[in-house]
N, C-alpha and C positions, 0 to 999 in steps of 0.2 A: 501935550496931549496923553490920557489915560491911553494906558495900552489896550486895555480892552475893547476901547472905543476904535482905535484906530485898525484893530483886529475886523470890526464890524464891517469898519469903512470901506478897508481895502476888500475884505469878502464879497461884497456887494460889490462893488466894480469887477470882480474875478467871477462873480456868476451872472453878471451884465453880459459878457467878454464869451460865458459859454453856452449860455441858453440863446444869445443874442437878441434880446428885447428885454425891455423894461417890464412888463407885464411877468413874463416866465421869470423875472428872476425875483419878482412881489410876492409868488409861491415861495419863495424860500423863505421869507422872512414876514415878519406882521405888516407889513407896509401896502401902498396901494402904488400902481404904477406912477401914478405923480407925483407920490413921495420919492420912491427910487429914483426917479427923472433927475428932482431937486438937488438930491443928495448928490450924484453923480457930476450936476451943474457947479455943483459946491467944490464938489473933490478938483474939478476941473478950473475950476476959481484959486483953489487953493496950487495947484500943482503950476498954473500958468499956461497950459497947452491943452488944447481938443484934443481927447482922449476917444469919442466917440463918434462915427458921421450916421445921424437918424434918417431914417426910410419909413413911408409910411410900411414897409412889407420888413425891416430889419434895423436893426443897431447894431454897424461893424467898428470894429476897432480902429483908429487912423494909426499910423506909424508910431505915431508918439504914444499911442496907446498900446500897441504890440509889447514896444519896449519898455514902456512902465509896467506891465503886466508881468514881466521875470522878475522886473527888482520885488513889486507887490508877490507875488510869489515866493519868493525868500524871504519875506520881512514877517508876511501871517504862517508860515511855517515855523520859522527862529520862534515867533512869540508863543506859536501852540507850546512847542519843544520845550522854553523855557516855564512854562506852567508845570509843565509835567514834570522834570527836573525838581522844581520847586519844593515839589510835594515830593519827592524821593530824595530830599537833601535830609530828611531828621536821620536816615542809616542809608551807608552805601550797599545799592539793592545787590544780592547776592544768589546764586540758584541755578533752575536748569528751564529752560522754555522749550517745549517742543509743540512743533509747530509742521500740522499736513496741508500740502500747497499744490494746486495743477502745476506740472512739469515745466510745461510752455512758458506761463506767467512767470514761475520761479525761477526760471534759469535768466532771463531776459531783465527782469525788474525786481523781484522780491531777494534774490541772494544778495545784488550788491546792497541793499540796504540793509540787509541785517549784518551782514561784514562791516559797514560805518556804525551800526550799533553795537558790536562787539568793540570794536575799538573805542566808541565812545563808554564805553560802561565794562572795564576788564572784569568783575565780579561777575558778571554773568554768560550764562553757554547757551546754544541752541541746538535744540537736537531739531535739526531741518528733512522734514521728509516729504521727497515730490513724487506723484505720480500721474498716470496719462488721463482720465479723467478730467474736463474740468466744472462738471453742474453734478453729478452722480457722487451725494452721500455715502453710496452701498460700501462698508470694506472701510470708512473713514476713521473708524477707531475710536468715535470722539471719548469716549470714555479714559485712553490713554494718552491722549494729548491734550494740549492748552488752550489751543486757536485753530482754525481750519478757515483755509482761506479756499471761496467760491465764487459763483457769479452765477447771477439770473434768479430767477422766483426758489422763495424757500417755503416751502412747505412742511416741514418739521417744525411744528410748533415748540418741541423741548429747545429751540435753538433762540439764544441772543444775538441779534443781528447787528455788528458793527460797519457802518458804512467806509470804506477806505479810501474808493477811488469810481467814477462816472464811469461806465460805457460807451462807447462813440464805435458806431459800425460803418465803413463806408467803403463803397464799388470801387476796384481799382483791376488794372490790368496791366502787363509788361508793354512796353513799348514798340517790339516789335508784333505782338498779337494786333495792338491797334492801328498799328502803321498795314497792317496787312489786311483789317476787315473793315476798319474805320473806326472815328468815336464817337459813340450814340452821344445825344445832346440829352437826354430826357431816358426815367426810368422803363417808362413805355417801351425804348425800342432795344431794351435787352432780350424780347422775344427774337431781334432775327440776329445773337449771337450766341456762340457756343460759351457755357459757365462752368465753375465748379458748384457742387454741392453736396449737402451733407447726407448722408448715408442715415436713413433712419431717423429718429428723431430731432430735429432743429433747433438752433436757438429760437425764441418767441419772435424778436427784431432780425432775422435774416429774409432777405430780400423786400422787406416792405421800409418804405421811403416815403417821408410827409408830401404831399401834394395838394392845394389847396385847403388844408388844413386839417388834410385827413390821413390816415397812414391805409396806402395801398400797397398790395403783392404785385410786384413783378419780378418775372425769373428770366432766365438764357432759354432757350426752345429745347437747345442738345445739350447734356449733360458728360463732358469729356471725361471727369473724373468724380466720384463722389466717392466720402469718406466718413468716417467718424471723428475725425480728427482734423482740428484749424490746420495745425501744421503739416499738416497731407493736402490742404487747398491750400496753403501757403505755397507750397514745394511747385505745386500745380500749375498755379497763376504765374511765379516767375520763370515757368519752364513758358511760358506765351500759349498754353493751352486752353486759354482764356479766359472770364472776367469772374471774380472772385467776390463776396460780401464779407468782410474781415476785420473783426475789430481791429482799431487804432492800436491796443497794448501791442498786437500781435505782427500789426505792419508798419506801425509808423516806422519804424531805420530804412525801409524796402522802399517808401516813397519817400523821404529826405532825400537817399540816395539816387532816387531817380530810374529805381529799378522797378518801381511799379508808379504806373502813375496814378493819381485819383480821378473818381470819376461825380458830375452833379455836385461839384463844390466850388460854383461862381460864387457864391455867397456865403464862403467860407466853410466850415467843416459840420455835419448835420448835427441835429439837436440830440444831444447823451440819452438813452434810455430810462425810461424807468424803472430797469431793475441797474444793478450796477457790480461791482466787486465789494464781497462783505469778507471781516472778520466773525467765524461763528465760534460760539461756546455755548455750554451746558447750559442749563439754567441753574445758577450757581456762586458763591462771592466769586469773585477772579480774584487771583493775586496781585499781591502791588509790583511782581515781576512782568506779569503779563498785561497788566495797565500801561506798564511803564512803554511796552512794545508798540502795544496797538498807537499811543500819543506820537511815537515816533512814526509808526507806517503813515499814520494819518497827516502828520508834519510834511511828508516826504510824496505821497498820491493825493491831497487835494487839498486848496477845491478844484483847483484844474488840475488831473493829470500830469505830468512832465514830456509826455509824449503828446500829448494833444496838445501842449502850449506848443512845442516845438513845431507841429503840422502846422496848426493857425499862425504862428507868424509867416515860414515858410509861403502861405497859401496868402498873407498879407503884400510878399512881395512880388508873388507873380499879377 
């Protein structure tokens, strides 16, 4: 099979897994929902196993589908990276790449990937600057760096944004808190619980849940801890202070270890937000070494981020 066709086929499968519906996946491709369904049928025929369970409300992966997704993710990543490497083969890449990134995301996910990248390309060097703010562009020194990683709405028209990963936000709490206060069965019951919330400007999707096809705002009544930093809210949730609504890139490891428990996930992970994690640069010609790093980051973080793929598999086993 043509590598590009294979990448498209597996990418479509991963998009259906991530969005939970044929119609949502079709909006990412020049396809109708019925065409997406036919392609998934064809893929299931080629694989020889049912990958999805269809219902009127959602499309959920079977155990075989979740296992297939892990391999599909690796195949898509390798094919994308192979294309990027082929472009760079004319000369061994050399030089320095300067990156500005949020500290929490950088420590958990970016730094290990950068280390792998430098092993793969010994002629390249990276200067990684980690900061505490995840959204604020003030002080990002755009003129002094090659790439800036951020999340959320990007209002600065000077910037070119390359999507790296989708963002999923999940309500969660410690087992001790839920044992003491009970487990809410739906977001409207959050008003009966303690919570941890943002102090000041909150992310646009914080405490918003999709119900009956619409985004609705539901938050805890009493806020035990408010902070302008997501990690502070995470540690409050781990301490049993209440329920937090956190991005999965931040809390996935604790959910997988059972130190936090997910809420409202009977149908799998919530839908990704319309914003995501981006690599930003000024509107100028990108150099070949930065382009190579961008392709490498995309190969490791998309189409489904590894932290979400692990959570989706874990929820599928419950």
